[in-house]
N, C-alpha and C positions, 0 to 999 in steps of 0.2 A: 273241596279242599282249598281251592283258590279263594272262595268267599271267606272262609275261616281265617286264612292268612291276611286278607285285606282288613278284616275286622280287627285282628290283633295289631296290625300296623297302625290303623287309625286310632285305636285306643292308646297305644304307646305315644304316638304323635300328640294326641290330645293331652295326655298326662304331662308330657314334656312342655307343651305350651302353657299349661296351667302352672307348672312349677316355675317356669321362667317369669311369668307374670307375678306370681307370689313373691319370688325373689326380688324382683325389681321394686315392688311395692314396699317390701320389708326394708330394703336398702334405702329407699327414699325416706321412710319413716325414721330410720336410725339417723340419717343425716339431718333430718329436721330437728330431732331432739338434741343432737350434738350442737347444731347451730344455736338453738335456744340456750343451751348451757354456755356456749362461748359468749353469747350476748350478755347473759347474767354475770359471767366471770368478768367481762370487760367493765360492766357497770359497777360491780363490787370493788374492783381495783381503781375505779374512777379514771380509767385511761381514756383521755380525750384525743382528738386529732391534733397533733402538734403543729406548730407553725413550720411550714416546710420551705419558706421563701429563701432561706440561706443554705438549703440542702443541695447537694450535687444531684444530677439526674439519676445516677446509679443508686444513691441512697433513697430517693423518692420511690424508684422502682422496687427496691428491696422492701421498703415499708409497705407498699401496696400489695406486694406478693404475700407478705407475712399476715396482713389483715384481710386478705381476700375471702377467707372463709368465715369471717365475722359479719353477721348481718348488720344492716344500717338501723333496723328497727324490728319490733315485734308487733304484728297486727293481730288484734283479738276481736272477734265478733261473738259475744257470749250467746246470743239467741240462736246462732247457727253452729255452735260448738267449734268455732275456728280459732286456733292459735298457731300462727305461722310466722317464721322468720322472713324478713323482707331483705333481699340482697340488692346489690347495686345495679344489676341489669337483669334483662329477661333472657339470659342464655338458657339453653336447654338444661344444663346441669343445675342452674339455680331454680328453674321451674319444677324440676324433679324433686328438689329437696325443700321447696318453699315457694315464696312469691318473689317477684322482681319489680324494682322501680322502673317505670316506663321512661325511656330516654326522652329528654326535652320537657319533662314536667318537674314541678317543685320536689324537693327532697321530702320523704315521709316525715310528717310532724311539723313541717315548716309552714311559713305563710305562703299562700298561693295554692294552686291546684296540684296536689300530689297524685300521680297515677300509679296504680299498683296492679299487676297482672299475675294470674296463676292458672293452672290447668283446671278445667271444669270436671274432669274425671279424677281429680286429686284433691289438692288443698282447698280449692274454691267450690267444691261440690255443695257444701252447706249453704252457699249463697241462694240456692233455690228456695230456701225456707225463710229468708229475711222478709220483713215487711216495713212499710214506711213508719218512721219513728223509732226503729231499733237503734241501739247505740253501737258504735265502733270505737275501739281504743287503739291508738298507735303509741307505743312506748319507744322512745329513741334516747340517745345519749344525754340530751338536755332535759328530759322529763317525759311527761305523758300528755297527750292531747286526745280529748274525747270528741266524737262527732255523732251527729244524728242523721239517719238516712232520710233524704228528702225526695228522692226520685229513683225509680226502677225503670229500665228501658231495654228493649231489644232493638239493635241497630245492625246495619250492614257493616262489614269489616272496613269499608272505605270511609265510613262516617266517624271521624275523629273529633267532632265538635265538642264532645264531653271532656276532652283533654285540654281544651284551650285554657290559657292562663286566667286566673281570677284574682281580684284584689283582696278578697277575704280568704282565710284558710278553708280549703275544701279538700275532699278526698274522693277519688274516682277509682272504683274497683272494676276490673275488666276480666271477663273470662269468655270462653266460647259458648255457643248456644245452638241448639238445644242441649241440655245437660246429659241426656241419655242417647245422643246421636252416635251412631257407629261410623267411624271415619273422621274426616276433616269437617268440623261443624261449619255450616254456612253463615252463621250470624254471630253477634257478640252480645253478651248480657252485661249491662252497665248498672252499677250501684253508685249513686251520687250521695254524698253526705257533706254537711257543713259543720264547722267547729262549734262546740257548745261551751267551751271553757277557755 
């Protein structure tokens, strides 16, 4: 009798955990699609970032709050099936619904080395399939910049040399590694690319 009750409890807990996981994944996917639509709407309306030099602090804060859900760019890696919005930072919320620009690196699509991070068990899972020479596209408010992958590496989390500034337009994608590791992954997977247009 006790064994049967334990089996039932374990089955119910397992179903609950699977439902929670599925709900979180679905919610993240819905937010990803909403962010891509918001980016497209902003481009369609050609709403740029206005000059804020004459604005009051409260007006600047209100503008930032209103545009916080709109991504800076859209990252596409066709060979890996990746199309993901890139948000202004790597907060947990942003990484659950897309990718985030790494603080201290160039803005996505600009000159310099733009660093972008996302979860290995989410939006950057497809990076495991990229190879040297594959193309990456970053669409931002001013246009689209294409890159070609030049280096793939596995590094320790303390090795941030791939994020150092560059004179030429470059892109560095960062995710945890190994891809199928359970728990907090011990290393980082780095995809480096240089601009081709």
